[in-house]
PDB file of N, CA, C and O in Angstrom, chain B, residues numbered from 101:
ATOM      1  N   MET B 101     -18.721  -8.967 -24.203  1.00  0.00           N
ATOM      2  CA  MET B 101     -18.110  -7.712 -23.882  1.00  0.00           C
ATOM      3  C   MET B 101     -18.514  -6.630 -24.890  1.00  0.00           C
ATOM      4  O   MET B 101     -18.906  -5.520 -24.528  1.00  0.00           O
ATOM      5  N   ALA B 102     -18.405  -6.995 -26.149  1.00  0.00           N
ATOM      6  CA  ALA B 102     -18.742  -6.061 -27.209  1.00  0.00           C
ATOM      7  C   ALA B 102     -20.228  -5.679 -27.148  1.00  0.00           C
ATOM      8  O   ALA B 102     -20.584  -4.514 -27.324  1.00  0.00           O
ATOM      9  N   GLY B 103     -21.089  -6.673 -26.897  1.00  0.00           N
ATOM     10  CA  GLY B 103     -22.513  -6.376 -26.856  1.00  0.00           C
ATOM     11  C   GLY B 103     -22.883  -5.486 -25.709  1.00  0.00           C
ATOM     12  O   GLY B 103     -23.683  -4.564 -25.872  1.00  0.00           O
ATOM     13  N   VAL B 104     -22.302  -5.747 -24.514  1.00  0.00           N
ATOM     14  CA  VAL B 104     -22.588  -4.920 -23.354  1.00  0.00           C
ATOM     15  C   VAL B 104     -22.024  -3.505 -23.538  1.00  0.00           C
ATOM     16  O   VAL B 104     -22.619  -2.519 -23.103  1.00  0.00           O
ATOM     17  N   SER B 105     -20.867  -3.437 -24.190  1.00  0.00           N
ATOM     18  CA  SER B 105     -20.273  -2.111 -24.477  1.00  0.00           C
ATOM     19  C   SER B 105     -21.167  -1.329 -25.445  1.00  0.00           C
ATOM     20  O   SER B 105     -21.357  -0.125 -25.273  1.00  0.00           O
ATOM     21  N   ALA B 106     -21.704  -1.989 -26.440  1.00  0.00           N
ATOM     22  CA  ALA B 106     -22.615  -1.330 -27.386  1.00  0.00           C
ATOM     23  C   ALA B 106     -23.850  -0.852 -26.670  1.00  0.00           C
ATOM     24  O   ALA B 106     -24.323   0.252 -26.940  1.00  0.00           O
ATOM     25  N   LEU B 107     -24.397  -1.656 -25.752  1.00  0.00           N
ATOM     26  CA  LEU B 107     -25.560  -1.234 -24.999  1.00  0.00           C
ATOM     27  C   LEU B 107     -25.234  -0.016 -24.123  1.00  0.00           C
ATOM     28  O   LEU B 107     -26.051   0.897 -24.002  1.00  0.00           O
ATOM     29  N   LEU B 108     -24.048  -0.002 -23.518  1.00  0.00           N
ATOM     30  CA  LEU B 108     -23.628   1.116 -22.705  1.00  0.00           C
ATOM     31  C   LEU B 108     -23.540   2.409 -23.528  1.00  0.00           C
ATOM     32  O   LEU B 108     -24.007   3.461 -23.093  1.00  0.00           O
ATOM     33  N   PHE B 109     -22.937   2.318 -24.719  1.00  0.00           N
ATOM     34  CA  PHE B 109     -22.849   3.492 -25.580  1.00  0.00           C
ATOM     35  C   PHE B 109     -24.204   3.951 -26.051  1.00  0.00           C
ATOM     36  O   PHE B 109     -24.458   5.150 -26.156  1.00  0.00           O
ATOM     37  N   GLN B 110     -25.067   3.015 -26.331  1.00  0.00           N
ATOM     38  CA  GLN B 110     -26.448   3.377 -26.721  1.00  0.00           C
ATOM     39  C   GLN B 110     -27.206   4.092 -25.598  1.00  0.00           C
ATOM     40  O   GLN B 110     -27.962   5.032 -25.842  1.00  0.00           O
ATOM     41  N   LYS B 111     -26.992   3.634 -24.381  1.00  0.00           N
ATOM     42  CA  LYS B 111     -27.709   4.243 -23.223  1.00  0.00           C
ATOM     43  C   LYS B 111     -27.110   5.585 -22.848  1.00  0.00           C
ATOM     44  O   LYS B 111     -27.846   6.550 -22.638  1.00  0.00           O
ATOM     45  N   ASN B 112     -25.767   5.669 -22.759  1.00  0.00           N
ATOM     46  CA  ASN B 112     -25.100   6.864 -22.241  1.00  0.00           C
ATOM     47  C   ASN B 112     -24.550   7.802 -23.298  1.00  0.00           C
ATOM     48  O   ASN B 112     -24.054   8.878 -22.965  1.00  0.00           O
ATOM     49  N   GLY B 113     -24.622   7.427 -24.536  1.00  0.00           N
ATOM     50  CA  GLY B 113     -24.033   8.255 -25.581  1.00  0.00           C
ATOM     51  C   GLY B 113     -22.657   7.871 -25.941  1.00  0.00           C
ATOM     52  O   GLY B 113     -21.919   7.352 -25.104  1.00  0.00           O
ATOM     53  N   ARG B 114     -22.280   8.102 -27.147  1.00  0.00           N
ATOM     54  CA  ARG B 114     -20.934   7.711 -27.656  1.00  0.00           C
ATOM     55  C   ARG B 114     -19.969   8.840 -27.403  1.00  0.00           C
ATOM     56  O   ARG B 114     -19.587   9.578 -28.312  1.00  0.00           O
ATOM     57  N   THR B 115     -19.569   8.963 -26.107  1.00  0.00           N
ATOM     58  CA  THR B 115     -18.689  10.079 -25.701  1.00  0.00           C
ATOM     59  C   THR B 115     -17.391   9.525 -25.126  1.00  0.00           C
ATOM     60  O   THR B 115     -17.284   8.348 -24.781  1.00  0.00           O
ATOM     61  N   ALA B 116     -16.432  10.400 -25.040  1.00  0.00           N
ATOM     62  CA  ALA B 116     -15.141  10.006 -24.446  1.00  0.00           C
ATOM     63  C   ALA B 116     -15.278   9.681 -22.973  1.00  0.00           C
ATOM     64  O   ALA B 116     -14.603   8.768 -22.498  1.00  0.00           O
ATOM     65  N   SER B 117     -16.111  10.377 -22.233  1.00  0.00           N
ATOM     66  CA  SER B 117     -16.283  10.068 -20.822  1.00  0.00           C
ATOM     67  C   SER B 117     -16.936   8.715 -20.565  1.00  0.00           C
ATOM     68  O   SER B 117     -16.623   8.039 -19.585  1.00  0.00           O
ATOM     69  N   THR B 118     -17.848   8.327 -21.457  1.00  0.00           N
ATOM     70  CA  THR B 118     -18.454   6.990 -21.335  1.00  0.00           C
ATOM     71  C   THR B 118     -17.427   5.920 -21.573  1.00  0.00           C
ATOM     72  O   THR B 118     -17.380   4.921 -20.855  1.00  0.00           O
ATOM     73  N   ALA B 119     -16.587   6.125 -22.598  1.00  0.00           N
ATOM     74  CA  ALA B 119     -15.513   5.155 -22.895  1.00  0.00           C
ATOM     75  C   ALA B 119     -14.481   5.072 -21.796  1.00  0.00           C
ATOM     76  O   ALA B 119     -13.989   3.993 -21.466  1.00  0.00           O
ATOM     77  N   ALA B 120     -14.147   6.256 -21.214  1.00  0.00           N
ATOM     78  CA  ALA B 120     -13.111   6.287 -20.154  1.00  0.00           C
ATOM     79  C   ALA B 120     -13.608   5.610 -18.874  1.00  0.00           C
ATOM     80  O   ALA B 120     -12.808   5.034 -18.137  1.00  0.00           O
ATOM     81  N   SER B 121     -14.881   5.668 -18.604  1.00  0.00           N
ATOM     82  CA  SER B 121     -15.402   5.097 -17.360  1.00  0.00           C
ATOM     83  C   SER B 121     -15.877   3.641 -17.502  1.00  0.00           C
ATOM     84  O   SER B 121     -16.226   3.007 -16.506  1.00  0.00           O
ATOM     85  N   ALA B 122     -15.893   3.116 -18.719  1.00  0.00           N
ATOM     86  CA  ALA B 122     -16.459   1.797 -18.992  1.00  0.00           C
ATOM     87  C   ALA B 122     -15.711   0.710 -18.252  1.00  0.00           C
ATOM     88  O   ALA B 122     -16.348  -0.163 -17.662  1.00  0.00           O
ATOM     89  N   ARG B 123     -14.389   0.720 -18.254  1.00  0.00           N
ATOM     90  CA  ARG B 123     -13.636  -0.349 -17.592  1.00  0.00           C
ATOM     91  C   ARG B 123     -13.934  -0.422 -16.114  1.00  0.00           C
ATOM     92  O   ARG B 123     -14.203  -1.501 -15.586  1.00  0.00           O
ATOM     93  N   SER B 124     -13.889   0.740 -15.423  1.00  0.00           N
ATOM     94  CA  SER B 124     -14.213   0.763 -14.001  1.00  0.00           C
ATOM     95  C   SER B 124     -15.623   0.300 -13.748  1.00  0.00           C
ATOM     96  O   SER B 124     -15.875  -0.440 -12.797  1.00  0.00           O
ATOM     97  N   LEU B 125     -16.553   0.729 -14.591  1.00  0.00           N
ATOM     98  CA  LEU B 125     -17.911   0.356 -14.424  1.00  0.00           C
ATOM     99  C   LEU B 125     -18.101  -1.156 -14.553  1.00  0.00           C
ATOM    100  O   LEU B 125     -18.782  -1.759 -13.724  1.00  0.00           O
ATOM    101  N   PHE B 126     -17.531  -1.759 -15.545  1.00  0.00           N
ATOM    102  CA  PHE B 126     -17.657  -3.211 -15.757  1.00  0.00           C
ATOM    103  C   PHE B 126     -16.972  -3.986 -14.610  1.00  0.00           C
ATOM    104  O   PHE B 126     -17.501  -4.996 -14.145  1.00  0.00           O
ATOM    105  N   GLN B 127     -15.796  -3.511 -14.155  1.00  0.00           N
ATOM    106  CA  GLN B 127     -15.102  -4.177 -13.102  1.00  0.00           C
ATOM    107  C   GLN B 127     -15.844  -4.136 -11.755  1.00  0.00           C
ATOM    108  O   GLN B 127     -15.879  -5.129 -11.028  1.00  0.00           O
ATOM    109  N   THR B 128     -16.429  -2.989 -11.437  1.00  0.00           N
ATOM    110  CA  THR B 128     -17.083  -2.839 -10.166  1.00  0.00           C
ATOM    111  C   THR B 128     -18.497  -3.381 -10.102  1.00  0.00           C
ATOM    112  O   THR B 128     -19.070  -3.489  -9.018  1.00  0.00           O
ATOM    113  N   THR B 129     -19.061  -3.720 -11.239  1.00  0.00           N
ATOM    114  CA  THR B 129     -20.421  -4.285 -11.224  1.00  0.00           C
ATOM    115  C   THR B 129     -20.420  -5.773 -11.589  1.00  0.00           C
ATOM    116  O   THR B 129     -21.482  -6.388 -11.684  1.00  0.00           O
ATOM    117  N   SER B 130     -19.246  -6.345 -11.790  1.00  0.00           N
ATOM    118  CA  SER B 130     -19.165  -7.763 -12.149  1.00  0.00           C
ATOM    119  C   SER B 130     -19.454  -8.673 -10.940  1.00  0.00           C
ATOM    120  O   SER B 130     -19.405  -8.219  -9.797  1.00  0.00           O
ATOM    121  N   LYS B 131     -19.745  -9.919 -11.188  1.00  0.00           N
ATOM    122  CA  LYS B 131     -20.064 -10.918 -10.173  1.00  0.00           C
ATOM    123  C   LYS B 131     -18.919 -11.890 -10.010  1.00  0.00           C
ATOM    124  O   LYS B 131     -18.320 -12.294 -11.007  1.00  0.00           O
ATOM    125  N   PRO B 132     -18.588 -12.287  -8.774  1.00  0.00           N
ATOM    126  CA  PRO B 132     -17.491 -13.274  -8.600  1.00  0.00           C
ATOM    127  C   PRO B 132     -17.865 -14.641  -9.176  1.00  0.00           C
ATOM    128  O   PRO B 132     -19.040 -14.989  -9.286  1.00  0.00           O
ATOM    129  N   VAL B 133     -16.839 -15.397  -9.536  1.00  0.00           N
ATOM    130  CA  VAL B 133     -17.030 -16.691 -10.168  1.00  0.00           C
ATOM    131  C   VAL B 133     -16.740 -17.808  -9.149  1.00  0.00           C
ATOM    132  O   VAL B 133     -15.613 -17.934  -8.671  1.00  0.00           O
ATOM    133  N   PRO B 134     -17.776 -18.631  -8.812  1.00  0.00           N
ATOM    134  CA  PRO B 134     -17.478 -19.742  -7.887  1.00  0.00           C
ATOM    135  C   PRO B 134     -16.595 -20.800  -8.523  1.00  0.00           C
ATOM    136  O   PRO B 134     -16.627 -21.007  -9.736  1.00  0.00           O
ATOM    137  N   ALA B 135     -15.814 -21.460  -7.701  1.00  0.00           N
ATOM    138  CA  ALA B 135     -14.894 -22.481  -8.189  1.00  0.00           C
ATOM    139  C   ALA B 135     -15.592 -23.756  -8.618  1.00  0.00           C
ATOM    140  O   ALA B 135     -15.054 -24.523  -9.417  1.00  0.00           O
ATOM    141  N   SER B 136     -16.817 -23.995  -8.079  1.00  0.00           N
ATOM    142  CA  SER B 136     -17.586 -25.179  -8.482  1.00  0.00           C
ATOM    143  C   SER B 136     -19.060 -24.829  -8.365  1.00  0.00           C
ATOM    144  O   SER B 136     -19.428 -23.739  -7.928  1.00  0.00           O
ATOM    145  N   HIS B 137     -19.905 -25.791  -8.771  1.00  0.00           N
ATOM    146  CA  HIS B 137     -21.372 -25.588  -8.679  1.00  0.00           C
ATOM    147  C   HIS B 137     -21.925 -25.956  -7.356  1.00  0.00           C
ATOM    148  O   HIS B 137     -23.134 -25.854  -7.148  1.00  0.00           O
ATOM    149  N   ASP B 138     -21.081 -26.391  -6.425  1.00  0.00           N
ATOM    150  CA  ASP B 138     -21.528 -26.740  -5.078  1.00  0.00           C
ATOM    151  C   ASP B 138     -22.007 -25.511  -4.335  1.00  0.00           C
ATOM    152  O   ASP B 138     -21.444 -24.429  -4.505  1.00  0.00           O
ATOM    153  N   GLU B 139     -23.031 -25.654  -3.516  1.00  0.00           N
ATOM    154  CA  GLU B 139     -23.500 -24.527  -2.721  1.00  0.00           C
ATOM    155  C   GLU B 139     -22.443 -24.142  -1.726  1.00  0.00           C
ATOM    156  O   GLU B 139     -21.872 -25.016  -1.073  1.00  0.00           O
ATOM    157  N   GLY B 140     -22.162 -22.880  -1.587  1.00  0.00           N
ATOM    158  CA  GLY B 140     -21.167 -22.402  -0.670  1.00  0.00           C
ATOM    159  C   GLY B 140     -19.710 -22.544  -1.131  1.00  0.00           C
ATOM    160  O   GLY B 140     -18.780 -22.376  -0.342  1.00  0.00           O
ATOM    161  N   ALA B 141     -19.533 -22.846  -2.380  1.00  0.00           N
ATOM    162  CA  ALA B 141     -18.175 -23.007  -2.945  1.00  0.00           C
ATOM    163  C   ALA B 141     -17.376 -21.712  -2.877  1.00  0.00           C
ATOM    164  O   ALA B 141     -17.938 -20.626  -3.018  1.00  0.00           O
ATOM    165  N   ALA B 142     -16.093 -21.819  -2.665  1.00  0.00           N
ATOM    166  CA  ALA B 142     -15.237 -20.660  -2.647  1.00  0.00           C
ATOM    167  C   ALA B 142     -15.182 -20.084  -4.088  1.00  0.00           C
ATOM    168  O   ALA B 142     -15.499 -20.760  -5.067  1.00  0.00           O
ATOM    169  N   TYR B 143     -14.769 -18.820  -4.160  1.00  0.00           N
ATOM    170  CA  TYR B 143     -14.643 -18.142  -5.471  1.00  0.00           C
ATOM    171  C   TYR B 143     -13.270 -18.384  -6.048  1.00  0.00           C
ATOM    172  O   TYR B 143     -12.306 -18.634  -5.323  1.00  0.00           O
ATOM    173  N   HIS B 144     -13.195 -18.307  -7.345  1.00  0.00           N
ATOM    174  CA  HIS B 144     -11.905 -18.373  -8.039  1.00  0.00           C
ATOM    175  C   HIS B 144     -11.081 -17.133  -7.599  1.00  0.00           C
ATOM    176  O   HIS B 144     -11.619 -16.108  -7.181  1.00  0.00           O
ATOM    177  N   THR B 145      -9.785 -17.289  -7.716  1.00  0.00           N
ATOM    178  CA  THR B 145      -8.927 -16.167  -7.351  1.00  0.00           C
ATOM    179  C   THR B 145      -8.956 -15.121  -8.447  1.00  0.00           C
ATOM    180  O   THR B 145      -9.424 -15.385  -9.554  1.00  0.00           O
ATOM    181  N   ILE B 146      -8.472 -13.968  -8.149  1.00  0.00           N
ATOM    182  CA  ILE B 146      -8.399 -12.878  -9.129  1.00  0.00           C
ATOM    183  C   ILE B 146      -7.574 -13.284 -10.341  1.00  0.00           C
ATOM    184  O   ILE B 146      -7.918 -12.963 -11.479  1.00  0.00           O
ATOM    185  N   ALA B 147      -6.495 -13.986 -10.083  1.00  0.00           N
ATOM    186  CA  ALA B 147      -5.624 -14.449 -11.203  1.00  0.00           C
ATOM    187  C   ALA B 147      -6.387 -15.366 -12.148  1.00  0.00           C
ATOM    188  O   ALA B 147      -6.135 -15.342 -13.353  1.00  0.00           O
ATOM    189  N   GLN B 148      -7.324 -16.181 -11.633  1.00  0.00           N
ATOM    190  CA  GLN B 148      -8.077 -17.114 -12.445  1.00  0.00           C
ATOM    191  C   GLN B 148      -9.286 -16.434 -13.117  1.00  0.00           C
ATOM    192  O   GLN B 148      -9.558 -16.686 -14.290  1.00  0.00           O
ATOM    193  N   ALA B 149      -9.991 -15.597 -12.400  1.00  0.00           N
ATOM    194  CA  ALA B 149     -11.296 -15.099 -12.902  1.00  0.00           C
ATOM    195  C   ALA B 149     -11.307 -13.585 -13.218  1.00  0.00           C
ATOM    196  O   ALA B 149     -12.305 -13.055 -13.705  1.00  0.00           O
ATOM    197  N   GLY B 150     -10.199 -12.910 -12.937  1.00  0.00           N
ATOM    198  CA  GLY B 150     -10.208 -11.466 -13.170  1.00  0.00           C
ATOM    199  C   GLY B 150     -11.241 -10.762 -12.289  1.00  0.00           C
ATOM    200  O   GLY B 150     -11.376 -11.110 -11.116  1.00  0.00           O
ATOM    201  N   ALA B 151     -11.944  -9.819 -12.804  1.00  0.00           N
ATOM    202  CA  ALA B 151     -12.962  -9.075 -12.044  1.00  0.00           C
ATOM    203  C   ALA B 151     -14.196  -9.916 -11.849  1.00  0.00           C
ATOM    204  O   ALA B 151     -15.023  -9.601 -10.993  1.00  0.00           O
ATOM    205  N   GLY B 152     -14.347 -10.985 -12.621  1.00  0.00           N
ATOM    206  CA  GLY B 152     -15.546 -11.837 -12.510  1.00  0.00           C
ATOM    207  C   GLY B 152     -16.345 -11.855 -13.821  1.00  0.00           C
ATOM    208  O   GLY B 152     -15.858 -11.488 -14.890  1.00  0.00           O
ATOM    209  N   LEU B 153     -17.610 -12.307 -13.675  1.00  0.00           N
ATOM    210  CA  LEU B 153     -18.522 -12.320 -14.808  1.00  0.00           C
ATOM    211  C   LEU B 153     -19.183 -10.975 -14.980  1.00  0.00           C
ATOM    212  O   LEU B 153     -19.665 -10.410 -13.999  1.00  0.00           O
ATOM    213  N   ILE B 154     -19.225 -10.442 -16.172  1.00  0.00           N
ATOM    214  CA  ILE B 154     -19.869  -9.174 -16.392  1.00  0.00           C
ATOM    215  C   ILE B 154     -21.372  -9.299 -16.155  1.00  0.00           C
ATOM    216  O   ILE B 154     -22.011 -10.260 -16.584  1.00  0.00           O
ATOM    217  N   ASP B 155     -21.914  -8.304 -15.463  1.00  0.00           N
ATOM    218  CA  ASP B 155     -23.348  -8.254 -15.175  1.00  0.00           C
ATOM    219  C   ASP B 155     -23.905  -7.097 -15.934  1.00  0.00           C
ATOM    220  O   ASP B 155     -23.822  -5.955 -15.481  1.00  0.00           O
ATOM    221  N   ALA B 156     -24.487  -7.371 -17.108  1.00  0.00           N
ATOM    222  CA  ALA B 156     -24.934  -6.285 -18.006  1.00  0.00           C
ATOM    223  C   ALA B 156     -26.004  -5.410 -17.320  1.00  0.00           C
ATOM    224  O   ALA B 156     -25.951  -4.183 -17.400  1.00  0.00           O
ATOM    225  N   TYR B 157     -26.939  -6.031 -16.671  1.00  0.00           N
ATOM    226  CA  TYR B 157     -28.001  -5.275 -16.024  1.00  0.00           C
ATOM    227  C   TYR B 157     -27.429  -4.321 -14.934  1.00  0.00           C
ATOM    228  O   TYR B 157     -27.801  -3.149 -14.866  1.00  0.00           O
ATOM    229  N   ALA B 158     -26.546  -4.838 -14.117  1.00  0.00           N
ATOM    230  CA  ALA B 158     -25.937  -3.991 -13.058  1.00  0.00           C
ATOM    231  C   ALA B 158     -25.115  -2.871 -13.670  1.00  0.00           C
ATOM    232  O   ALA B 158     -25.140  -1.742 -13.180  1.00  0.00           O
ATOM    233  N   ALA B 159     -24.383  -3.175 -14.743  1.00  0.00           N
ATOM    234  CA  ALA B 159     -23.586  -2.100 -15.364  1.00  0.00           C
ATOM    235  C   ALA B 159     -24.411  -1.034 -16.014  1.00  0.00           C
ATOM    236  O   ALA B 159     -24.038   0.138 -15.966  1.00  0.00           O
ATOM    237  N   LEU B 160     -25.528  -1.390 -16.626  1.00  0.00           N
ATOM    238  CA  LEU B 160     -26.376  -0.419 -17.304  1.00  0.00           C
ATOM    239  C   LEU B 160     -27.265   0.353 -16.397  1.00  0.00           C
ATOM    240  O   LEU B 160     -27.729   1.431 -16.768  1.00  0.00           O
ATOM    241  N   THR B 161     -27.534  -0.162 -15.190  1.00  0.00           N
ATOM    242  CA  THR B 161     -28.445   0.527 -14.256  1.00  0.00           C
ATOM    243  C   THR B 161     -27.657   1.145 -13.084  1.00  0.00           C
ATOM    244  O   THR B 161     -28.279   1.708 -12.184  1.00  0.00           O
ATOM    245  N   ALA B 162     -26.347   1.064 -13.059  1.00  0.00           N
ATOM    246  CA  ALA B 162     -25.563   1.631 -11.973  1.00  0.00           C
ATOM    247  C   ALA B 162     -25.688   3.124 -11.917  1.00  0.00           C
ATOM    248  O   ALA B 162     -25.692   3.794 -12.950  1.00  0.00           O
ATOM    249  N   THR B 163     -25.789   3.644 -10.737  1.00  0.00           N
ATOM    250  CA  THR B 163     -25.899   5.082 -10.542  1.00  0.00           C
ATOM    251  C   THR B 163     -24.614   5.676  -9.974  1.00  0.00           C
ATOM    252  O   THR B 163     -24.448   6.896  -9.950  1.00  0.00           O
ATOM    253  N   THR B 164     -23.715   4.823  -9.520  1.00  0.00           N
ATOM    254  CA  THR B 164     -22.433   5.257  -8.956  1.00  0.00           C
ATOM    255  C   THR B 164     -21.326   4.455  -9.595  1.00  0.00           C
ATOM    256  O   THR B 164     -21.455   3.240  -9.746  1.00  0.00           O
ATOM    257  N   ILE B 165     -20.247   5.101  -9.971  1.00  0.00           N
ATOM    258  CA  ILE B 165     -19.066   4.378 -10.510  1.00  0.00           C
ATOM    259  C   ILE B 165     -17.894   4.611  -9.551  1.00  0.00           C
ATOM    260  O   ILE B 165     -17.544   5.745  -9.227  1.00  0.00           O
ATOM    261  N   LEU B 166     -17.300   3.490  -9.110  1.00  0.00           N
ATOM    262  CA  LEU B 166     -16.128   3.558  -8.280  1.00  0.00           C
ATOM    263  C   LEU B 166     -14.915   3.653  -9.164  1.00  0.00           C
ATOM    264  O   LEU B 166     -14.816   2.943 -10.165  1.00  0.00           O
ATOM    265  N   SER B 167     -14.001   4.508  -8.816  1.00  0.00           N
ATOM    266  CA  SER B 167     -12.801   4.641  -9.654  1.00  0.00           C
ATOM    267  C   SER B 167     -11.610   4.895  -8.778  1.00  0.00           C
ATOM    268  O   SER B 167     -11.683   5.788  -7.934  1.00  0.00           O
ATOM    269  N   PRO B 168     -10.533   4.188  -8.909  1.00  0.00           N
ATOM    270  CA  PRO B 168     -10.290   3.189  -9.903  1.00  0.00           C
ATOM    271  C   PRO B 168     -11.003   1.868  -9.566  1.00  0.00           C
ATOM    272  O   PRO B 168     -11.312   1.609  -8.403  1.00  0.00           O
ATOM    273  N   GLY B 169     -11.257   1.057 -10.562  1.00  0.00           N
ATOM    274  CA  GLY B 169     -11.943  -0.201 -10.366  1.00  0.00           C
ATOM    275  C   GLY B 169     -11.034  -1.306  -9.881  1.00  0.00           C
ATOM    276  O   GLY B 169     -11.489  -2.418  -9.614  1.00  0.00           O
ATOM    277  N   GLN B 170      -9.747  -1.010  -9.765  1.00  0.00           N
ATOM    278  CA  GLN B 170      -8.736  -1.984  -9.326  1.00  0.00           C
ATOM    279  C   GLN B 170      -7.651  -1.277  -8.566  1.00  0.00           C
ATOM    280  O   GLN B 170      -7.451  -0.071  -8.713  1.00  0.00           O
ATOM    281  N   PHE B 171      -6.951  -2.032  -7.754  1.00  0.00           N
ATOM    282  CA  PHE B 171      -5.754  -1.550  -7.025  1.00  0.00           C
ATOM    283  C   PHE B 171      -4.536  -2.189  -7.626  1.00  0.00           C
ATOM    284  O   PHE B 171      -4.488  -3.406  -7.802  1.00  0.00           O
ATOM    285  N   GLU B 172      -3.565  -1.392  -7.939  1.00  0.00           N
ATOM    286  CA  GLU B 172      -2.304  -1.899  -8.479  1.00  0.00           C
ATOM    287  C   GLU B 172      -1.352  -2.102  -7.322  1.00  0.00           C
ATOM    288  O   GLU B 172      -0.752  -1.146  -6.832  1.00  0.00           O
ATOM    289  N   LEU B 173      -1.206  -3.352  -6.878  1.00  0.00           N
ATOM    290  CA  LEU B 173      -0.347  -3.640  -5.753  1.00  0.00           C
ATOM    291  C   LEU B 173       1.041  -4.015  -6.166  1.00  0.00           C
ATOM    292  O   LEU B 173       1.938  -3.981  -5.323  1.00  0.00           O
ATOM    293  N   ASN B 174       1.284  -4.369  -7.401  1.00  0.00           N
ATOM    294  CA  ASN B 174       2.565  -4.785  -7.862  1.00  0.00           C
ATOM    295  C   ASN B 174       3.217  -3.619  -8.650  1.00  0.00           C
ATOM    296  O   ASN B 174       3.198  -3.600  -9.881  1.00  0.00           O
ATOM    297  N   ASP B 175       3.772  -2.682  -7.928  1.00  0.00           N
ATOM    298  CA  ASP B 175       4.343  -1.495  -8.576  1.00  0.00           C
ATOM    299  C   ASP B 175       5.790  -1.742  -8.920  1.00  0.00           C
ATOM    300  O   ASP B 175       6.692  -1.270  -8.226  1.00  0.00           O
ATOM    301  N   THR B 176       6.017  -2.484  -9.993  1.00  0.00           N
ATOM    302  CA  THR B 176       7.398  -2.836 -10.374  1.00  0.00           C
ATOM    303  C   THR B 176       8.187  -1.669 -10.941  1.00  0.00           C
ATOM    304  O   THR B 176       9.417  -1.668 -10.901  1.00  0.00           O
ATOM    305  N   GLU B 177       7.482  -0.674 -11.469  1.00  0.00           N
ATOM    306  CA  GLU B 177       8.181   0.457 -12.030  1.00  0.00           C
ATOM    307  C   GLU B 177       8.916   1.289 -10.931  1.00  0.00           C
ATOM    308  O   GLU B 177       9.990   1.829 -11.197  1.00  0.00           O
ATOM    309  N   HIS B 178       8.359   1.389  -9.736  1.00  0.00           N
ATOM    310  CA  HIS B 178       8.946   2.134  -8.661  1.00  0.00           C
ATOM    311  C   HIS B 178       9.500   1.258  -7.565  1.00  0.00           C
ATOM    312  O   HIS B 178       9.790   1.758  -6.478  1.00  0.00           O
ATOM    313  N   PHE B 179       9.658  -0.019  -7.802  1.00  0.00           N
ATOM    314  CA  PHE B 179      10.172  -0.932  -6.810  1.00  0.00           C
ATOM    315  C   PHE B 179      11.643  -0.663  -6.511  1.00  0.00           C
ATOM    316  O   PHE B 179      12.445  -0.510  -7.432  1.00  0.00           O
ATOM    317  N   ASN B 180      11.999  -0.605  -5.238  1.00  0.00           N
ATOM    318  CA  ASN B 180      13.353  -0.308  -4.827  1.00  0.00           C
ATOM    319  C   ASN B 180      13.772  -1.304  -3.728  1.00  0.00           C
ATOM    320  O   ASN B 180      13.573  -1.022  -2.547  1.00  0.00           O
ATOM    321  N   PRO B 181      14.339  -2.444  -4.091  1.00  0.00           N
ATOM    322  CA  PRO B 181      14.689  -3.435  -3.057  1.00  0.00           C
ATOM    323  C   PRO B 181      15.914  -2.948  -2.282  1.00  0.00           C
ATOM    324  O   PRO B 181      17.020  -2.846  -2.813  1.00  0.00           O
ATOM    325  N   VAL B 182      15.671  -2.655  -1.022  1.00  0.00           N
ATOM    326  CA  VAL B 182      16.758  -2.146  -0.156  1.00  0.00           C
ATOM    327  C   VAL B 182      17.234  -3.179   0.820  1.00  0.00           C
ATOM    328  O   VAL B 182      18.137  -2.910   1.612  1.00  0.00           O
TER     329      VAL B 182
END
């Protein structure tokens, strides 16, 4: 993670906007993690693998950044059980 972050800052400059967009960039360009080495194996769940394996090449050559890189479905702060 540190190495890919350093490459990102080297490529895009050490600015606040680069730092702010890094998380979304890494999340949206990562690759899913298969549950086994078998061909056609299902992927690990988000709870097990997070966003997946970081893909340095995809992150550094991306021309579009999706934001936000994740959806917050568990909104406990505003939860109102009626």
